[in-house]
C-alpha positions in Angstrom: 150.6 71.2 142.5 150.5 70.7 138.9 146.8 70.3 137.3 146.0 67.0 135.3 144.6 67.7 132.1 142.4 64.9 130.8 141.6 64.7 127.2 140.3 62.1 124.7 142.6 60.2 122.2 144.5 60.3 120.2 147.3 61.8 122.5 150.3 61.0 120.0 149.7 63.1 117.0 151.7 63.2 113.7 152.6 66.3 111.6 151.2 64.5 108.4 148.1 66.1 107.1 145.8 64.5 104.3 147.0 67.2 101.7 150.4 66.3 102.6 150.0 62.6 102.1 148.1 63.2 98.8 151.0 65.8 97.7 153.5 63.0 98.2 151.6 60.7 95.9 151.0 63.3 93.2 154.9 63.8 93.3 155.7 60.3 93.1 153.3 59.9 90.0 154.6 63.0 88.1 157.6 61.2 86.6 155.3 58.6 85.0 152.7 61.4 83.9 155.4 63.3 82.1 157.0 60.1 80.7 153.5 59.3 79.2 153.4 62.7 77.5 156.7 62.0 76.0 155.4 58.8 74.8 152.3 59.5 73.6 152.3 63.1 72.8 149.7 65.8 73.5 146.7 63.2 73.8 148.2 61.9 77.0 148.4 65.7 78.7 144.7 66.0 77.4 143.5 63.0 79.2 145.2 63.6 82.5 143.9 67.2 82.5 140.5 65.9 81.6 140.6 63.1 84.4 141.9 65.6 87.0 139.8 68.6 86.4 136.7 66.4 86.1 137.2 64.8 89.4 137.9 68.0 91.2 134.9 69.6 89.4 132.7 66.4 90.5 133.6 66.5 94.3 133.0 70.2 94.4 129.8 70.3 92.8 128.8 67.1 95.0 129.7 69.1 97.9 127.9 72.4 96.8 124.5 70.3 96.0 124.5 68.5 99.3 125.8 71.5 101.2 128.6 69.6 102.8 132.0 70.9 103.7 134.1 71.3 100.6 136.7 68.7 100.8 138.7 69.5 97.3 141.5 71.1 99.0 142.8 67.8 100.5 143.8 66.8 97.3 142.4 63.3 97.3 140.2 64.2 94.2 143.4 65.2 92.3 145.0 61.8 93.3 142.2 60.0 92.0 141.9 61.8 88.9 145.8 61.3 88.3 145.4 57.5 89.0 142.4 57.2 86.5 144.2 58.9 83.8 147.1 56.6 84.3 144.6 53.6 83.7 143.3 54.9 80.4 144.7 54.0 76.8 146.3 56.7 75.0 143.5 57.4 72.7 141.7 60.5 72.1 138.4 58.5 72.7 139.7 58.4 76.4 139.2 62.2 76.9 135.5 61.6 77.1 135.8 58.3 78.9 138.0 59.8 81.8 135.3 62.2 82.3 132.8 59.5 82.6 135.1 57.5 84.7 135.7 60.6 86.9 131.8 60.7 88.0 132.0 57.2 88.8 135.0 57.4 90.8 134.0 60.4 92.8 130.3 60.6 92.8 129.4 56.9 92.9 132.2 55.4 94.6 133.5 57.8 96.9 131.1 60.7 97.8 127.7 58.8 98.2 129.6 56.4 100.6 130.6 59.5 102.8 133.8 60.8 101.0 137.3 60.3 101.9 137.8 57.5 104.4 134.3 55.8 103.9 134.4 54.2 100.5 134.5 50.6 100.5 136.1 50.1 97.0 139.3 52.1 95.1 137.7 54.7 93.4 140.1 54.6 90.4 139.9 50.7 90.2 136.2 50.8 90.2 136.1 53.5 87.4 138.5 51.4 85.2 136.3 48.2 85.6 133.1 50.1 84.7 134.8 51.7 81.5 136.3 48.5 80.6 132.8 46.7 81.0 130.7 49.3 79.4 133.2 50.4 76.6 135.5 47.5 76.0 136.0 48.0 72.3 137.6 51.6 73.4 139.5 50.5 76.7 141.1 47.7 75.2 142.8 49.4 72.2 146.5 50.6 72.8 149.1 52.6 70.6 152.7 52.1 70.5 154.9 54.6 72.1 156.5 57.3 69.7 154.3 56.6 66.9 151.4 58.3 65.0 148.9 56.3 66.5 150.0 52.9 65.5 147.7 50.2 67.3 149.5 47.6 69.0 148.8 44.7 71.5 149.7 45.2 75.4 152.6 42.8 76.2 150.1 40.7 78.3 147.7 40.2 75.2 150.6 39.2 72.6 149.9 35.9 71.2 152.0 32.8 72.1 155.0 32.3 69.6 155.1 36.1 68.7 158.0 38.1 69.6 157.8 39.6 72.9 159.1 43.1 74.2 162.4 42.8 75.9 162.8 43.4 79.6 164.5 46.8 79.0 161.5 47.9 76.8 159.4 46.7 79.6 161.2 48.6 82.2 161.6 51.8 80.3 158.2 51.7 79.1 158.8 51.4 75.3 155.5 49.1 74.7 152.0 49.4 74.2 149.5 50.1 77.2 147.7 52.6 79.4 149.5 55.8 80.1 150.8 54.6 83.5 151.4 50.9 82.8 154.1 51.2 80.2 157.2 52.7 82.4 158.2 50.3 85.5 161.2 52.7 86.3 159.1 55.7 87.1 156.6 53.8 89.0 159.3 51.9 91.1 161.0 55.2 91.7 157.9 56.9 92.9 157.2 54.0 95.3 160.5 54.2 96.5 160.0 57.8 97.3 156.6 57.2 99.0 158.3 54.8 101.2 161.2 57.2 102.2 158.4 60.0 102.9 156.6 57.0 105.1 153.5 57.3 103.0 153.2 53.6 102.2 155.2 50.4 103.9 157.0 47.8 101.9 154.5 45.0 102.8 151.6 45.6 100.3 153.4 46.3 97.3 156.5 43.7 97.8 154.3 41.0 98.8 151.8 41.7 95.9 154.5 41.6 93.4 156.3 38.6 95.0 152.9 36.3 94.9 152.4 37.0 91.5 156.1 36.3 90.5 156.1 33.0 92.5 152.5 32.0 90.9 153.6 33.0 87.4 156.6 30.6 87.8 154.5 28.1 89.2 152.0 28.3 86.2 154.8 28.1 83.7 155.2 31.7 82.8 158.1 34.1 82.9 157.8 35.8 86.4 159.7 39.0 85.4 157.6 39.5 82.3 154.4 38.9 84.4 155.5 41.8 87.1 156.8 44.4 84.4 154.0 43.9 82.0 150.8 45.3 82.3 149.5 47.4 85.6 150.9 45.3 88.1 153.5 48.2 89.1 150.5 51.0 89.0 148.2 48.5 90.9 150.6 47.3 94.1 152.3 50.7 94.7 149.7 53.4 94.1 146.2 51.5 93.9 146.6 48.6 96.5 148.0 50.9 99.3 145.3 53.4 99.5 144.6 53.8 103.1 140.9 53.7 103.0 140.7 50.2 101.0 143.5 48.4 102.4 143.9 46.8 106.1 145.1 48.6 108.7 147.5 45.7 110.5 150.5 44.6 109.2 149.5 40.7 109.4 146.2 41.9 107.4 148.4 43.6 104.9 150.4 40.6 104.1 147.2 38.6 103.8 145.8 41.3 101.7 148.5 41.5 99.4 149.2 37.9 99.1 145.0 37.6 98.2 145.9 40.1 95.5 148.8 37.9 94.0 146.7 34.9 93.8 143.6 36.5 92.6 145.6 38.6 89.9 148.2 35.6 88.7 144.7 33.1 88.5 143.0 35.7 86.4 145.7 36.1 84.2 146.4 32.3 83.7 142.8 30.9 83.9 140.6 34.0 83.2 139.6 35.6 79.6 140.9 39.2 81.0 144.6 39.3 80.1 145.1 41.8 83.1 143.1 40.9 86.2 144.8 43.9 88.5 141.9 46.1 89.0 139.4 43.1 89.4 141.8 41.7 92.1 141.5 44.9 93.9 137.7 45.2 94.0 137.5 41.7 95.2 140.0 42.1 97.9 138.6 45.5 98.9 135.3 44.1 99.8 137.5 41.5 102.1 139.2 44.3 104.2 136.7 44.6 106.7 137.1 40.8 107.2 140.6 40.9 107.4 140.8 43.8 109.9 138.3 41.8 112.1 140.6 38.8 112.4 144.0 40.9 112.5 143.7 43.6 114.8 145.0 43.0 118.2 142.8 42.6 120.9 142.5 45.5 123.5 144.4 44.6 126.7 142.7 43.8 129.6 139.6 42.7 127.6 137.3 40.2 129.2 135.6 37.8 126.7 131.9 37.5 127.0 130.4 34.3 128.5 
């Protein structure tokens, strides 16, 4: 007679590991990172190196000081550093700011909350908001690609009546902006790669982008321009889909993405901030536990308490 083996769940295992998933995200972001170096020269490379190495170092030191198991090898800190770098303007001052942002993202937002899987807010988004608030004069100055430091306004900040960049320029990244905000083509390509690898699903990025496009049209703005300009692609594909800070159910993801779109479009239209993506992410991150509570399926056979 065969023996019955009783064990705790989960009983269905997946070959995917945290390090494998994070490696896929790094691979997806590499074309955008390489293109940023082409557009903004060595400054971009220095910002990326400073941001990634600082994130790894801060996580290592935190684990060392608190005598916790070292978690740097899961590559999550590398992903945070890379995404943070993509949020930085291509200026020499961003090298120092990226180090400060790395401390906020890794130590304050991630590790003090318990490490990967425990943080409430997206680390890169929180770090960007902190830097934008504390160093607004440095975080809101951008340079045009393929120039020697010629400053210019981002597409979302160009006053009405002035000549706007073409859709092609926005798609190819030939516009001023943060390192990872100026090339929709590589960001979309990376997103498709992540979907093929089943690292992310389509619900959050597609519904987020679609909601912004729809509301932009309703507000009398150009929908295509709204989704190609600024941090829309970076935020919707690589930040909003973060496992820890996004809902676990499909219904929850739909509600979450629609909320992000509503917040982003409203901030861009009625707020003083021309971007709105990072602020929307943190606001909806705070609502994720509530969204999960009302969208998680009830356990089969559960009896309601009287």
